[in-house]
PDB file with one MODEL, atoms N, CA, C and O in Angstrom:
MODEL        1
ATOM      1  N   MET A   1     -10.564  29.680  27.861  1.00  0.00           N
ATOM      2  CA  MET A   1     -10.155  28.318  27.555  1.00  0.00           C
ATOM      3  C   MET A   1     -10.010  28.183  26.045  1.00  0.00           C
ATOM      4  O   MET A   1     -10.947  28.464  25.297  1.00  0.00           O
ATOM      5  N   ALA A   2      -8.863  27.763  25.611  1.00  0.00           N
ATOM      6  CA  ALA A   2      -8.601  27.642  24.180  1.00  0.00           C
ATOM      7  C   ALA A   2      -9.280  26.392  23.634  1.00  0.00           C
ATOM      8  O   ALA A   2      -9.373  25.356  24.293  1.00  0.00           O
ATOM      9  N   VAL A   3      -9.746  26.538  22.409  1.00  0.00           N
ATOM     10  CA  VAL A   3     -10.385  25.406  21.752  1.00  0.00           C
ATOM     11  C   VAL A   3      -9.291  24.513  21.180  1.00  0.00           C
ATOM     12  O   VAL A   3      -8.393  24.973  20.475  1.00  0.00           O
ATOM     13  N   LYS A   4      -9.386  23.258  21.493  1.00  0.00           N
ATOM     14  CA  LYS A   4      -8.389  22.310  21.005  1.00  0.00           C
ATOM     15  C   LYS A   4      -8.744  21.920  19.578  1.00  0.00           C
ATOM     16  O   LYS A   4      -9.815  21.371  19.319  1.00  0.00           O
ATOM     17  N   GLU A   5      -7.835  22.209  18.663  1.00  0.00           N
ATOM     18  CA  GLU A   5      -8.048  21.834  17.270  1.00  0.00           C
ATOM     19  C   GLU A   5      -7.331  20.519  17.013  1.00  0.00           C
ATOM     20  O   GLU A   5      -6.149  20.360  17.321  1.00  0.00           O
ATOM     21  N   ALA A   6      -8.062  19.601  16.453  1.00  0.00           N
ATOM     22  CA  ALA A   6      -7.481  18.295  16.161  1.00  0.00           C
ATOM     23  C   ALA A   6      -7.837  17.898  14.746  1.00  0.00           C
ATOM     24  O   ALA A   6      -8.953  18.117  14.274  1.00  0.00           O
ATOM     25  N   THR A   7      -6.882  17.323  14.098  1.00  0.00           N
ATOM     26  CA  THR A   7      -7.132  16.776  12.776  1.00  0.00           C
ATOM     27  C   THR A   7      -7.454  15.305  12.960  1.00  0.00           C
ATOM     28  O   THR A   7      -6.641  14.533  13.470  1.00  0.00           O
ATOM     29  N   LEU A   8      -8.642  14.933  12.539  1.00  0.00           N
ATOM     30  CA  LEU A   8      -9.051  13.551  12.694  1.00  0.00           C
ATOM     31  C   LEU A   8      -8.596  12.749  11.487  1.00  0.00           C
ATOM     32  O   LEU A   8      -8.903  13.080  10.341  1.00  0.00           O
ATOM     33  N   MET A   9      -7.864  11.698  11.770  1.00  0.00           N
ATOM     34  CA  MET A   9      -7.408  10.802  10.706  1.00  0.00           C
ATOM     35  C   MET A   9      -7.780   9.383  11.105  1.00  0.00           C
ATOM     36  O   MET A   9      -7.673   9.006  12.272  1.00  0.00           O
ATOM     37  N   SER A  10      -8.208   8.617  10.143  1.00  0.00           N
ATOM     38  CA  SER A  10      -8.506   7.219  10.422  1.00  0.00           C
ATOM     39  C   SER A  10      -7.198   6.458  10.621  1.00  0.00           C
ATOM     40  O   SER A  10      -6.122   6.934  10.260  1.00  0.00           O
ATOM     41  N   ASN A  11      -7.316   5.278  11.196  1.00  0.00           N
ATOM     42  CA  ASN A  11      -6.113   4.466  11.403  1.00  0.00           C
ATOM     43  C   ASN A  11      -5.462   4.098  10.076  1.00  0.00           C
ATOM     44  O   ASN A  11      -4.236   4.060   9.973  1.00  0.00           O
ATOM     45  N   ASN A  12      -6.287   3.825   9.054  1.00  0.00           N
ATOM     46  CA  ASN A  12      -5.719   3.490   7.745  1.00  0.00           C
ATOM     47  C   ASN A  12      -4.943   4.666   7.168  1.00  0.00           C
ATOM     48  O   ASN A  12      -3.899   4.469   6.545  1.00  0.00           O
ATOM     49  N   ALA A  13      -5.433   5.879   7.364  1.00  0.00           N
ATOM     50  CA  ALA A  13      -4.730   7.060   6.863  1.00  0.00           C
ATOM     51  C   ALA A  13      -3.399   7.242   7.587  1.00  0.00           C
ATOM     52  O   ALA A  13      -2.394   7.595   6.970  1.00  0.00           O
ATOM     53  N   LYS A  14      -3.395   7.002   8.885  1.00  0.00           N
ATOM     54  CA  LYS A  14      -2.149   7.117   9.647  1.00  0.00           C
ATOM     55  C   LYS A  14      -1.125   6.087   9.177  1.00  0.00           C
ATOM     56  O   LYS A  14       0.060   6.394   9.048  1.00  0.00           O
ATOM     57  N   ILE A  15      -1.585   4.875   8.923  1.00  0.00           N
ATOM     58  CA  ILE A  15      -0.686   3.825   8.442  1.00  0.00           C
ATOM     59  C   ILE A  15      -0.145   4.189   7.063  1.00  0.00           C
ATOM     60  O   ILE A  15       1.034   3.977   6.782  1.00  0.00           O
ATOM     61  N   ALA A  16      -1.001   4.735   6.205  1.00  0.00           N
ATOM     62  CA  ALA A  16      -0.571   5.117   4.861  1.00  0.00           C
ATOM     63  C   ALA A  16       0.476   6.227   4.917  1.00  0.00           C
ATOM     64  O   ALA A  16       1.477   6.171   4.203  1.00  0.00           O
ATOM     65  N   VAL A  17       0.254   7.226   5.754  1.00  0.00           N
ATOM     66  CA  VAL A  17       1.213   8.329   5.880  1.00  0.00           C
ATOM     67  C   VAL A  17       2.540   7.808   6.420  1.00  0.00           C
ATOM     68  O   VAL A  17       3.605   8.198   5.941  1.00  0.00           O
ATOM     69  N   GLY A  18       2.478   6.937   7.407  1.00  0.00           N
ATOM     70  CA  GLY A  18       3.703   6.344   7.950  1.00  0.00           C
ATOM     71  C   GLY A  18       4.435   5.509   6.917  1.00  0.00           C
ATOM     72  O   GLY A  18       5.663   5.540   6.843  1.00  0.00           O
ATOM     73  N   GLY A  19       3.679   4.756   6.114  1.00  0.00           N
ATOM     74  CA  GLY A  19       4.291   3.944   5.069  1.00  0.00           C
ATOM     75  C   GLY A  19       4.984   4.784   4.015  1.00  0.00           C
ATOM     76  O   GLY A  19       6.066   4.436   3.544  1.00  0.00           O
ATOM     77  N   VAL A  20       4.357   5.891   3.646  1.00  0.00           N
ATOM     78  CA  VAL A  20       4.968   6.789   2.664  1.00  0.00           C
ATOM     79  C   VAL A  20       6.246   7.399   3.233  1.00  0.00           C
ATOM     80  O   VAL A  20       7.255   7.494   2.533  1.00  0.00           O
ATOM     81  N   ALA A  21       6.207   7.809   4.495  1.00  0.00           N
ATOM     82  CA  ALA A  21       7.392   8.400   5.118  1.00  0.00           C
ATOM     83  C   ALA A  21       8.539   7.390   5.177  1.00  0.00           C
ATOM     84  O   ALA A  21       9.677   7.715   4.837  1.00  0.00           O
ATOM     85  N   VAL A  22       8.237   6.174   5.606  1.00  0.00           N
ATOM     86  CA  VAL A  22       9.270   5.135   5.665  1.00  0.00           C
ATOM     87  C   VAL A  22       9.784   4.822   4.264  1.00  0.00           C
ATOM     88  O   VAL A  22      10.985   4.630   4.069  1.00  0.00           O
ATOM     89  N   GLY A  23       8.878   4.772   3.288  1.00  0.00           N
ATOM     90  CA  GLY A  23       9.282   4.504   1.911  1.00  0.00           C
ATOM     91  C   GLY A  23      10.226   5.558   1.366  1.00  0.00           C
ATOM     92  O   GLY A  23      11.214   5.231   0.708  1.00  0.00           O
ATOM     93  N   LEU A  24       9.928   6.820   1.635  1.00  0.00           N
ATOM     94  CA  LEU A  24      10.807   7.895   1.160  1.00  0.00           C
ATOM     95  C   LEU A  24      12.184   7.820   1.817  1.00  0.00           C
ATOM     96  O   LEU A  24      13.203   8.038   1.163  1.00  0.00           O
ATOM     97  N   ILE A  25      12.207   7.516   3.099  1.00  0.00           N
ATOM     98  CA  ILE A  25      13.491   7.390   3.795  1.00  0.00           C
ATOM     99  C   ILE A  25      14.288   6.219   3.220  1.00  0.00           C
ATOM    100  O   ILE A  25      15.496   6.331   3.006  1.00  0.00           O
ATOM    101  N   LEU A  26      13.610   5.095   2.970  1.00  0.00           N
ATOM    102  CA  LEU A  26      14.310   3.934   2.417  1.00  0.00           C
ATOM    103  C   LEU A  26      14.804   4.194   0.998  1.00  0.00           C
ATOM    104  O   LEU A  26      15.875   3.719   0.620  1.00  0.00           O
ATOM    105  N   LEU A  27      14.036   4.943   0.208  1.00  0.00           N
ATOM    106  CA  LEU A  27      14.482   5.259  -1.151  1.00  0.00           C
ATOM    107  C   LEU A  27      15.768   6.072  -1.138  1.00  0.00           C
ATOM    108  O   LEU A  27      16.619   5.913  -2.013  1.00  0.00           O
ATOM    109  N   ILE A  28      15.905   6.934  -0.153  1.00  0.00           N
ATOM    110  CA  ILE A  28      17.115   7.752  -0.046  1.00  0.00           C
ATOM    111  C   ILE A  28      18.270   6.925   0.518  1.00  0.00           C
ATOM    112  O   ILE A  28      19.410   7.070   0.077  1.00  0.00           O
ATOM    113  N   TRP A  29      17.984   6.067   1.484  1.00  0.00           N
ATOM    114  CA  TRP A  29      19.013   5.354   2.221  1.00  0.00           C
ATOM    115  C   TRP A  29      19.515   4.108   1.504  1.00  0.00           C
ATOM    116  O   TRP A  29      20.708   3.808   1.556  1.00  0.00           O
ATOM    117  N   LEU A  30      18.634   3.384   0.842  1.00  0.00           N
ATOM    118  CA  LEU A  30      19.008   2.126   0.195  1.00  0.00           C
ATOM    119  C   LEU A  30      19.406   2.352  -1.258  1.00  0.00           C
ATOM    120  O   LEU A  30      19.029   3.358  -1.858  1.00  0.00           O
ATOM    121  N   PRO A  31      20.167   1.419  -1.826  1.00  0.00           N
ATOM    122  CA  PRO A  31      20.432   1.494  -3.271  1.00  0.00           C
ATOM    123  C   PRO A  31      19.119   1.391  -4.042  1.00  0.00           C
ATOM    124  O   PRO A  31      18.143   0.832  -3.542  1.00  0.00           O
ATOM    125  N   TRP A  32      19.098   1.929  -5.254  1.00  0.00           N
ATOM    126  CA  TRP A  32      17.839   2.003  -6.006  1.00  0.00           C
ATOM    127  C   TRP A  32      17.256   0.628  -6.286  1.00  0.00           C
ATOM    128  O   TRP A  32      16.034   0.475  -6.288  1.00  0.00           O
ATOM    129  N   TRP A  33      18.096  -0.381  -6.524  1.00  0.00           N
ATOM    130  CA  TRP A  33      17.572  -1.699  -6.883  1.00  0.00           C
ATOM    131  C   TRP A  33      16.929  -2.389  -5.692  1.00  0.00           C
ATOM    132  O   TRP A  33      15.980  -3.153  -5.867  1.00  0.00           O
ATOM    133  N   VAL A  34      17.425  -2.138  -4.481  1.00  0.00           N
ATOM    134  CA  VAL A  34      16.795  -2.711  -3.287  1.00  0.00           C
ATOM    135  C   VAL A  34      15.429  -2.071  -3.075  1.00  0.00           C
ATOM    136  O   VAL A  34      14.456  -2.757  -2.759  1.00  0.00           O
ATOM    137  N   ALA A  35      15.360  -0.757  -3.249  1.00  0.00           N
ATOM    138  CA  ALA A  35      14.078  -0.064  -3.118  1.00  0.00           C
ATOM    139  C   ALA A  35      13.098  -0.565  -4.173  1.00  0.00           C
ATOM    140  O   ALA A  35      11.914  -0.739  -3.887  1.00  0.00           O
ATOM    141  N   PHE A  36      13.583  -0.799  -5.390  1.00  0.00           N
ATOM    142  CA  PHE A  36      12.728  -1.324  -6.458  1.00  0.00           C
ATOM    143  C   PHE A  36      12.197  -2.712  -6.100  1.00  0.00           C
ATOM    144  O   PHE A  36      11.020  -3.003  -6.310  1.00  0.00           O
ATOM    145  N   LEU A  37      13.067  -3.567  -5.558  1.00  0.00           N
ATOM    146  CA  LEU A  37      12.628  -4.906  -5.150  1.00  0.00           C
ATOM    147  C   LEU A  37      11.560  -4.841  -4.065  1.00  0.00           C
ATOM    148  O   LEU A  37      10.623  -5.640  -4.069  1.00  0.00           O
ATOM    149  N   ILE A  38      11.690  -3.905  -3.144  1.00  0.00           N
ATOM    150  CA  ILE A  38      10.683  -3.749  -2.091  1.00  0.00           C
ATOM    151  C   ILE A  38       9.373  -3.263  -2.686  1.00  0.00           C
ATOM    152  O   ILE A  38       8.305  -3.774  -2.348  1.00  0.00           O
ATOM    153  N   VAL A  39       9.452  -2.270  -3.578  1.00  0.00           N
ATOM    154  CA  VAL A  39       8.238  -1.713  -4.187  1.00  0.00           C
ATOM    155  C   VAL A  39       7.500  -2.780  -4.990  1.00  0.00           C
ATOM    156  O   VAL A  39       6.270  -2.812  -4.978  1.00  0.00           O
ATOM    157  N   VAL A  40       8.222  -3.646  -5.680  1.00  0.00           N
ATOM    158  CA  VAL A  40       7.591  -4.702  -6.478  1.00  0.00           C
ATOM    159  C   VAL A  40       7.224  -5.899  -5.600  1.00  0.00           C
ATOM    160  O   VAL A  40       6.183  -6.521  -5.808  1.00  0.00           O
ATOM    161  N   GLY A  41       8.056  -6.218  -4.637  1.00  0.00           N
ATOM    162  CA  GLY A  41       7.866  -7.424  -3.840  1.00  0.00           C
ATOM    163  C   GLY A  41       6.694  -7.391  -2.883  1.00  0.00           C
ATOM    164  O   GLY A  41       6.053  -8.419  -2.665  1.00  0.00           O
ATOM    165  N   VAL A  42       6.399  -6.246  -2.310  1.00  0.00           N
ATOM    166  CA  VAL A  42       5.303  -6.169  -1.333  1.00  0.00           C
ATOM    167  C   VAL A  42       3.955  -6.486  -1.977  1.00  0.00           C
ATOM    168  O   VAL A  42       3.221  -7.314  -1.437  1.00  0.00           O
ATOM    169  N   PRO A  43       3.588  -5.863  -3.114  1.00  0.00           N
ATOM    170  CA  PRO A  43       2.306  -6.240  -3.727  1.00  0.00           C
ATOM    171  C   PRO A  43       2.273  -7.691  -4.211  1.00  0.00           C
ATOM    172  O   PRO A  43       1.233  -8.345  -4.129  1.00  0.00           O
ATOM    173  N   VAL A  44       3.398  -8.198  -4.711  1.00  0.00           N
ATOM    174  CA  VAL A  44       3.441  -9.591  -5.164  1.00  0.00           C
ATOM    175  C   VAL A  44       3.230 -10.529  -3.980  1.00  0.00           C
ATOM    176  O   VAL A  44       2.481 -11.500  -4.084  1.00  0.00           O
ATOM    177  N   ALA A  45       3.878 -10.250  -2.869  1.00  0.00           N
ATOM    178  CA  ALA A  45       3.701 -11.082  -1.674  1.00  0.00           C
ATOM    179  C   ALA A  45       2.261 -11.018  -1.173  1.00  0.00           C
ATOM    180  O   ALA A  45       1.707 -12.027  -0.738  1.00  0.00           O
ATOM    181  N   ALA A  46       1.657  -9.833  -1.234  1.00  0.00           N
ATOM    182  CA  ALA A  46       0.260  -9.700  -0.805  1.00  0.00           C
ATOM    183  C   ALA A  46      -0.658 -10.495  -1.722  1.00  0.00           C
ATOM    184  O   ALA A  46      -1.596 -11.136  -1.246  1.00  0.00           O
ATOM    185  N   TYR A  47      -0.406 -10.465  -3.027  1.00  0.00           N
ATOM    186  CA  TYR A  47      -1.229 -11.225  -3.973  1.00  0.00           C
ATOM    187  C   TYR A  47      -1.079 -12.724  -3.726  1.00  0.00           C
ATOM    188  O   TYR A  47      -2.068 -13.458  -3.736  1.00  0.00           O
ATOM    189  N   LEU A  48       0.141 -13.176  -3.507  1.00  0.00           N
ATOM    190  CA  LEU A  48       0.370 -14.604  -3.278  1.00  0.00           C
ATOM    191  C   LEU A  48      -0.205 -15.073  -1.941  1.00  0.00           C
ATOM    192  O   LEU A  48      -0.444 -16.267  -1.762  1.00  0.00           O
ATOM    193  N   ALA A  49      -0.428 -14.155  -1.006  1.00  0.00           N
ATOM    194  CA  ALA A  49      -1.007 -14.517   0.286  1.00  0.00           C
ATOM    195  C   ALA A  49      -2.516 -14.728   0.205  1.00  0.00           C
ATOM    196  O   ALA A  49      -3.111 -15.248   1.149  1.00  0.00           O
ATOM    197  N   LEU A  50      -3.145 -14.336  -0.900  1.00  0.00           N
ATOM    198  CA  LEU A  50      -4.589 -14.504  -1.048  1.00  0.00           C
ATOM    199  C   LEU A  50      -4.945 -15.964  -1.303  1.00  0.00           C
ATOM    200  O   LEU A  50      -4.147 -16.729  -1.845  1.00  0.00           O
ATOM    201  N   ASP A  51      -6.163 -16.337  -0.900  1.00  0.00           N
ATOM    202  CA  ASP A  51      -6.705 -17.662  -1.244  1.00  0.00           C
ATOM    203  C   ASP A  51      -6.967 -17.698  -2.743  1.00  0.00           C
ATOM    204  O   ASP A  51      -7.113 -16.648  -3.369  1.00  0.00           O
ATOM    205  N   PRO A  52      -7.027 -18.897  -3.330  1.00  0.00           N
ATOM    206  CA  PRO A  52      -7.369 -18.985  -4.756  1.00  0.00           C
ATOM    207  C   PRO A  52      -8.713 -18.334  -5.090  1.00  0.00           C
ATOM    208  O   PRO A  52      -8.854 -17.731  -6.153  1.00  0.00           O
ATOM    209  N   SER A  53      -9.702 -18.445  -4.199  1.00  0.00           N
ATOM    210  CA  SER A  53     -11.002 -17.816  -4.470  1.00  0.00           C
ATOM    211  C   SER A  53     -10.889 -16.293  -4.443  1.00  0.00           C
ATOM    212  O   SER A  53     -11.553 -15.608  -5.221  1.00  0.00           O
ATOM    213  N   GLN A  54     -10.058 -15.765  -3.557  1.00  0.00           N
ATOM    214  CA  GLN A  54      -9.859 -14.314  -3.501  1.00  0.00           C
ATOM    215  C   GLN A  54      -9.119 -13.819  -4.739  1.00  0.00           C
ATOM    216  O   GLN A  54      -9.402 -12.731  -5.241  1.00  0.00           O
ATOM    217  N   ARG A  55      -8.172 -14.614  -5.231  1.00  0.00           N
ATOM    218  CA  ARG A  55      -7.459 -14.239  -6.459  1.00  0.00           C
ATOM    219  C   ARG A  55      -8.410 -14.205  -7.649  1.00  0.00           C
ATOM    220  O   ARG A  55      -8.358 -13.286  -8.466  1.00  0.00           O
ATOM    221  N   ARG A  56      -9.295 -15.229  -7.746  1.00  0.00           N
ATOM    222  CA  ARG A  56     -10.276 -15.238  -8.841  1.00  0.00           C
ATOM    223  C   ARG A  56     -11.177 -14.015  -8.760  1.00  0.00           C
ATOM    224  O   ARG A  56     -11.461 -13.385  -9.779  1.00  0.00           O
ATOM    225  N   ARG A  57     -11.626 -13.676  -7.566  1.00  0.00           N
ATOM    226  CA  ARG A  57     -12.496 -12.502  -7.396  1.00  0.00           C
ATOM    227  C   ARG A  57     -11.757 -11.228  -7.800  1.00  0.00           C
ATOM    228  O   ARG A  57     -12.332 -10.365  -8.464  1.00  0.00           O
ATOM    229  N   LEU A  58     -10.507 -11.103  -7.410  1.00  0.00           N
ATOM    230  CA  LEU A  58      -9.713  -9.925  -7.761  1.00  0.00           C
ATOM    231  C   LEU A  58      -9.527  -9.819  -9.269  1.00  0.00           C
ATOM    232  O   LEU A  58      -9.640  -8.730  -9.831  1.00  0.00           O
ATOM    233  N   ARG A  59      -9.244 -10.943  -9.930  1.00  0.00           N
ATOM    234  CA  ARG A  59      -9.101 -10.923 -11.394  1.00  0.00           C
ATOM    235  C   ARG A  59     -10.416 -10.548 -12.063  1.00  0.00           C
ATOM    236  O   ARG A  59     -10.426  -9.790 -13.033  1.00  0.00           O
ATOM    237  N   ARG A  60     -11.536 -11.077 -11.545  1.00  0.00           N
ATOM    238  CA  ARG A  60     -12.843 -10.783 -12.124  1.00  0.00           C
ATOM    239  C   ARG A  60     -13.164  -9.287 -11.993  1.00  0.00           C
ATOM    240  O   ARG A  60     -13.630  -8.668 -12.949  1.00  0.00           O
ATOM    241  N   VAL A  61     -12.918  -8.720 -10.833  1.00  0.00           N
ATOM    242  CA  VAL A  61     -13.186  -7.297 -10.612  1.00  0.00           C
ATOM    243  C   VAL A  61     -12.288  -6.449 -11.500  1.00  0.00           C
ATOM    244  O   VAL A  61     -12.739  -5.449 -12.059  1.00  0.00           O
ATOM    245  N   THR A  62     -11.021  -6.834 -11.638  1.00  0.00           N
ATOM    246  CA  THR A  62     -10.086  -6.078 -12.469  1.00  0.00           C
ATOM    247  C   THR A  62     -10.519  -6.098 -13.931  1.00  0.00           C
ATOM    248  O   THR A  62     -10.434  -5.081 -14.619  1.00  0.00           O
ATOM    249  N   ARG A  63     -10.985  -7.253 -14.407  1.00  0.00           N
ATOM    250  CA  ARG A  63     -11.452  -7.346 -15.796  1.00  0.00           C
ATOM    251  C   ARG A  63     -12.676  -6.476 -16.022  1.00  0.00           C
ATOM    252  O   ARG A  63     -12.796  -5.835 -17.066  1.00  0.00           O
ATOM    253  N   LYS A  64     -13.588  -6.445 -15.056  1.00  0.00           N
ATOM    254  CA  LYS A  64     -14.791  -5.615 -15.198  1.00  0.00           C
ATOM    255  C   LYS A  64     -14.421  -4.140 -15.281  1.00  0.00           C
ATOM    256  O   LYS A  64     -15.026  -3.389 -16.045  1.00  0.00           O
ATOM    257  N   GLU A  65     -13.428  -3.723 -14.498  1.00  0.00           N
ATOM    258  CA  GLU A  65     -13.016  -2.321 -14.526  1.00  0.00           C
ATOM    259  C   GLU A  65     -12.363  -1.965 -15.856  1.00  0.00           C
ATOM    260  O   GLU A  65     -12.456  -0.824 -16.309  1.00  0.00           O
ATOM    261  N   LEU A  66     -11.706  -2.932 -16.480  1.00  0.00           N
ATOM    262  CA  LEU A  66     -11.074  -2.678 -17.773  1.00  0.00           C
ATOM    263  C   LEU A  66     -12.068  -2.763 -18.923  1.00  0.00           C
ATOM    264  O   LEU A  66     -11.749  -2.375 -20.047  1.00  0.00           O
ATOM    265  N   GLY A  67     -13.274  -3.268 -18.653  1.00  0.00           N
ATOM    266  CA  GLY A  67     -14.299  -3.345 -19.681  1.00  0.00           C
ATOM    267  C   GLY A  67     -14.205  -4.574 -20.553  1.00  0.00           C
ATOM    268  O   GLY A  67     -14.665  -4.549 -21.695  1.00  0.00           O
ATOM    269  N   ARG A  68     -13.620  -5.653 -20.050  1.00  0.00           N
ATOM    270  CA  ARG A  68     -13.504  -6.887 -20.843  1.00  0.00           C
ATOM    271  C   ARG A  68     -14.751  -7.717 -20.714  1.00  0.00           C
ATOM    272  O   ARG A  68     -14.841  -8.791 -21.309  1.00  0.00           O
TER     273      ARG A  68
ENDMDL
END
């Protein structure tokens, strides 16, 4: 009986790998400026989706990491 070898990946890792694959395909398929808008727009949309208290916490943590 052969031993089944499996690579264990978390769900977050699978999503990240899929996102990178889709991103690379879109970079090749779409014009560069559309890909740039997607790359910039997704984090901006995620930041704007946060509550004001979550934004303050994120800014505070970022400042601490920069040593301010």
